[in-house]
Structures are given as structure tokens and as C-alpha cells.
C-alpha positions in Angstrom: 40.7 100.3 -173.1 40.0 102.6 -176.1 39.6 101.9 -179.8 37.8 99.0 -181.3 35.3 97.3 -178.9 36.7 93.9 -179.3 40.3 93.3 -180.7 41.8 91.1 -183.1 42.8 88.7 -180.1 39.4 88.9 -178.7 37.5 88.1 -181.8 39.7 85.3 -182.9 39.2 83.8 -179.3 35.4 84.0 -179.2 34.1 84.4 -182.6 36.3 82.7 -185.0 38.5 84.4 -187.7 35.4 84.9 -189.8 34.2 87.6 -187.7 37.3 89.9 -187.6 36.5 92.1 -190.4 33.1 93.0 -189.1 34.4 93.9 -185.6 37.6 95.9 -186.8 35.7 97.6 -189.8 37.1 98.8 -193.1 38.8 102.0 -191.3 41.0 99.6 -189.3 42.6 98.0 -192.3 43.0 101.2 -194.3 45.0 103.1 -191.5 47.8 100.4 -191.9 50.2 102.7 -194.0 53.3 100.8 -194.6 55.2 104.0 -195.4 53.8 106.8 -193.2 56.5 109.2 -194.5 55.2 108.9 -198.2 52.3 111.0 -197.7 52.0 114.6 -196.7 48.1 114.5 -195.8 47.3 114.4 -192.3 46.2 111.0 -191.0 42.4 110.7 -190.9 40.7 110.7 -187.5 38.6 107.4 -187.2 35.0 108.2 -186.0 34.0 107.3 -182.6 32.8 103.9 -182.1 29.2 103.9 -181.5 29.5 100.8 -179.4 32.4 101.9 -177.2 30.0 103.3 -174.4 28.4 99.8 -174.4 31.7 97.9 -174.4 33.0 100.0 -171.5 29.9 99.6 -169.5 29.8 95.8 -170.0 33.3 95.7 -168.8 32.8 97.8 -165.9 29.6 95.7 -165.0 31.9 92.4 -165.1 34.7 93.9 -163.2 32.5 95.0 -160.5 30.8 91.7 -160.2 34.3 90.0 -160.0 35.3 92.4 -157.2 32.3 92.3 -155.0 31.6 88.5 -155.3 35.4 87.5 -154.7 34.8 88.2 -150.8 31.7 86.1 -150.8 31.9 82.2 -149.9 30.4 79.9 -152.3 30.8 82.2 -155.5 33.9 80.8 -156.9 32.1 79.4 -160.0 30.4 82.9 -160.5 33.6 84.5 -160.4 35.3 82.3 -162.9 32.3 82.6 -165.3 32.5 86.4 -164.9 36.4 86.4 -165.6 35.8 84.3 -168.8 33.2 86.7 -170.0 35.3 89.6 -169.2 38.1 88.2 -171.4 35.7 87.6 -174.3 35.1 91.4 -174.2 39.1 91.9 -174.0 38.6 93.4 -170.7 41.5 93.6 -168.1 40.7 91.5 -164.7 40.7 93.6 -161.7 44.2 93.8 -160.4 43.0 93.8 -156.8 39.7 92.5 -155.5 40.2 94.4 -152.1 38.3 93.4 -148.9 34.7 93.7 -149.1 31.9 92.5 -146.6 30.5 89.3 -148.0 27.2 89.4 -149.8 24.0 87.6 -148.8 22.5 85.2 -151.2 19.7 87.7 -151.9 22.4 90.5 -152.6 24.2 87.9 -155.1 21.0 87.1 -156.8 20.0 90.8 -157.3 23.5 91.7 -158.7 23.3 88.8 -161.2 19.8 89.6 -162.2 20.7 93.1 -162.9 23.6 92.2 -164.8 21.6 89.8 -167.0 19.1 92.4 -167.7 21.8 95.0 -168.5 23.6 92.5 -171.0 20.2 91.7 -172.6 19.6 95.4 -173.4 23.2 96.0 -174.6 23.0 93.1 -177.1 19.6 94.3 -178.5 21.2 97.9 -178.8 24.6 97.1 -180.2 25.3 98.4 -183.7 28.0 95.6 -184.3 26.7 92.1 -184.7 29.7 90.2 -183.6 29.6 92.4 -180.4 26.0 91.6 -179.8 26.7 87.9 -180.1 29.1 88.2 -177.3 27.0 90.2 -175.0 24.0 87.8 -175.7 26.1 85.0 -174.8 27.2 86.6 -171.6 23.4 87.2 -170.8 22.9 83.4 -171.5 25.9 82.5 -169.3 24.6 84.6 -166.4 21.2 83.0 -166.6 22.7 79.6 -166.8 24.6 79.9 -163.4 21.4 78.6 -161.6 20.6 81.7 -159.5 18.0 83.5 -161.5 14.5 81.9 -162.1 14.0 80.7 -165.8 11.5 82.8 -167.7 9.1 80.7 -169.5 8.6 83.2 -172.4 12.2 83.1 -173.8 11.9 82.4 -177.4 8.1 83.0 -177.6 6.3 85.5 -179.6 6.0 86.6 -183.3 8.4 88.9 -184.8 8.2 90.6 -188.2 11.7 89.9 -189.8 13.3 92.2 -192.5 14.2 91.0 -195.8 18.0 91.4 -195.1 17.8 88.9 -192.4 16.0 86.0 -194.3 19.0 84.0 -195.2 20.1 83.9 -191.5 16.7 82.9 -190.7 16.6 80.1 -193.4 19.8 78.7 -191.8 18.3 78.6 -188.3 15.2 77.0 -189.7 17.2 74.3 -191.5 19.2 73.6 -188.2 15.6 73.5 -186.1 14.5 71.0 -188.7 17.4 68.7 -187.7 17.1 69.3 -184.0 13.5 68.3 -184.0 14.1 65.3 -186.1 17.0 64.0 -183.9 15.3 65.1 -180.5 12.3 63.2 -181.7 14.3 60.0 -182.4 16.2 60.2 -179.1 12.9 60.6 -177.5 11.7 57.3 -179.0 14.9 55.6 -177.9 14.5 56.8 -174.4 11.0 55.6 -174.0 12.1 52.2 -174.4 14.4 52.6 -171.3 13.4 52.4 -167.6 11.6 55.8 -166.8 13.9 58.8 -165.7 13.9 62.4 -166.0 15.6 62.0 -169.6 12.1 61.5 -171.4 10.5 64.6 -169.8 13.6 66.7 -170.6 13.8 65.4 -174.2 9.9 66.3 -174.6 10.4 69.7 -173.4 13.2 70.4 -175.8 11.3 68.9 -178.6 8.2 71.0 -177.9 10.5 74.2 -177.8 12.0 73.6 -180.9 8.7 72.9 -182.7 7.4 76.2 -181.4 10.5 78.0 -182.9 10.5 76.3 -186.2 6.8 77.4 -186.3 7.6 81.0 -185.5 10.7 81.1 -188.0 8.5 79.8 -190.8 6.2 82.7 -190.1 8.8 85.4 -189.8 10.4 84.1 -193.2 7.1 84.1 -194.9 6.3 87.6 -193.5 9.5 88.9 -194.9 8.7 87.5 -198.5 10.8 84.2 -198.1 9.9 80.6 -198.7 10.6 78.7 -195.7 13.3 76.1 -196.4 11.9 72.4 -195.9 13.1 69.7 -193.8 15.6 67.2 -195.4 14.0 63.6 -196.2 16.1 62.1 -193.4 18.9 62.9 -190.9 21.8 60.6 -190.1 21.9 59.6 -186.4 25.1 58.8 -184.3 25.6 55.2 -183.0 25.4 53.7 -180.6 22.4 55.3 -178.9 21.2 52.5 -176.5 21.9 53.8 -173.1 20.5 56.6 -171.2 24.0 58.4 -170.9 24.5 58.0 -174.8 21.1 59.5 -175.5 21.6 62.4 -173.1 24.9 63.2 -174.5 23.6 63.3 -178.0 20.7 65.5 -176.8 23.0 67.8 -175.1 25.3 67.9 -178.2 22.2 69.1 -180.1 21.2 71.7 -177.7 24.7 73.2 -177.9 24.9 73.2 -181.5 21.3 75.0 -181.4 22.8 77.6 -179.0 25.7 78.2 -181.5 23.1 78.8 -184.3 21.1 81.3 -182.3 24.2 83.1 -181.3 25.1 83.4 -185.1 21.5 84.8 -185.6 22.0 87.3 -183.1 24.9 88.7 -185.1 22.9 88.7 -188.3 19.8 90.5 -186.9 18.9 93.7 -185.5 15.8 95.2 -183.7 12.9 92.8 -182.9 14.6 89.8 -184.8 17.6 90.1 -182.6 15.7 90.4 -179.4 13.9 87.2 -180.5 17.2 85.5 -181.3 18.7 86.5 -177.8 15.5 85.0 -176.2 15.9 81.8 -178.2 19.6 81.6 -177.4 19.1 82.0 -173.5 16.1 79.5 -173.5 18.4 76.8 -175.4 21.3 77.4 -173.1 18.9 76.9 -170.0 17.7 73.7 -171.4 21.1 72.2 -171.5 21.2 71.7 -167.6 18.1 69.5 -167.8 20.2 67.1 -170.2 23.2 66.9 -167.8 25.0 69.9 -169.1 27.0 72.1 -166.7 26.5 75.8 -166.5 28.6 77.6 -169.2 30.1 81.1 -169.1 29.8 81.7 -172.8 27.0 79.4 -174.4 26.8 79.6 -178.1 30.4 81.0 -178.4 32.6 78.0 -177.8 32.1 74.2 -177.4 33.1 74.2 -173.9 31.5 77.5 -172.9 
């Protein structure tokens, strides 16, 4: 599929109408001549899309995974996730999966790891922020399927931000303030209940958000900004008296944070984007500890 890496239909599906212009670019709109015969000038040839090679490779990678995994038992959920990811890139699903020898578990893991690493690199290298957001979401979605070991370093480390990304970092910091408040309150509610896995999961999520909040403050200050402060208080939903209610609200918080980090991927570049991708992956992985199911596209749509 040639032309713009993600079409109007794809952008509306995965990024919302607000991302449309950023993906299509001004040239796509300028080319809509209502009266082609009214000008004697030759139509301008649009420049090649610098991200087209990445998009083609990403589509080919997902298509190959679908073909090879379709012949292996126990991979139906993986194939379904890859089909959704391919659709998010406006890729056409393979017309025929053919007959291939089944893969061993080690072979499936190796292919999934290789794909996650490639999408990770493509998200960092993409010139277009909206495309980077989709690629980063695919990375998180692959790692969320439970086959690959979690990377404890995701979202850690200091990054020097640019002044152009300060506004996006401030919005992310504001979201982290809210998440920390709510997860702390949820942990307090959970501590009053009989012991379960929930309190440990909430503590781990809380600690991760505190670490990222501190990193965001450092990044904003280094870029010449004044980190936004937390609000005096935040409203908690009710009721929050049972384990299932607390867990469901914590999962909602994590999914909202994943969407925030996906937006930060689109608004940054270089090391800042690399940090945002890692934070998105880490947040998506933490959803499963709070009862969340693996999602194909964490951070892009509420149901993944």
C-alpha cells in the first residue's frame, strides 16, 4: 500500500480525528483540486514519505507473524492481536495463511521477541509522531501477551528533554500526580481488606509512578520549565469498598496512564520518545497484575 503511511480511515480508527492532519500532512490537503482542468501547471509530485519504509516493514512483519502462527496450536490470541495491530497500520491481512509446520514454543517466543524489538526501534525512528504512537502501542501489545520476560528497566533512567516537548511533559506530569494520589488512596482501602495479591500490585504500581513523576520533574526542569504541581486533592469514584471495585479502578488508572504515555510518544522525539515508549510498555505490563487482560494496542483504544 503506497502513499501516506496511515490513511484517513486508519487514523480515525486508532488515533482519533485530531491526529488526521499530522499523518496526512499539508501536501495531502493541497492536492485536492476541485477543478483539475482549470490549471495548466503540471501537478506537483509529492516528496517520498520518509516513514514509508518503516510502515512497509512493520506491515510485512505482522503479516509474516500471522501466516506463521496460524499453523501453530495455542496461538489464536496472538494471531488475533497481530491482526488488530496490522489493521491499525492500515495493512491488508494475508489472503492465505498456507500450510506451514507448527512452531515450537521457543520458536514462537523468538519471533515475538524479534518483532517487539523491531517495533521498538521503528517507534523511535519514525518521523511522524502519530505513526510512532501506533508503533509503540504495537510494541507494548506484543510484550503484553505474556510470552516475553518483563524488563525491569522499562521507564527508568534520566533523559534530557527539549524545550519543544515541555508542554507534553507537563501534561504527563499532571496525569502522574493524579495517578499517584489515586493509587495511594486505593492502597489504603486495600490494606483494610483480607490479604491478597492486590495490595502488592498497587504498591508496585504506586512506586513506578512515583519514580516516573520524579524523572518527569527532572526532565522539565532541565529543559527550562517549572514542573506543574499536584492539585490539592482529587475526586475518587465510589463505591470503593470491595477488592473487585478497587482493582477495577486501579486498572482504569493504569489504562489512562498508558494512553497518556502513548500521547507523549507522539509529542516527543529522540531520547524523550525512547523514554515515553519504555513508560508505555511498563504501564501496559502492569495492567495484568491488576486483573487486566492482554491488549493488542494498549494506549490507543479503551478495549485495546
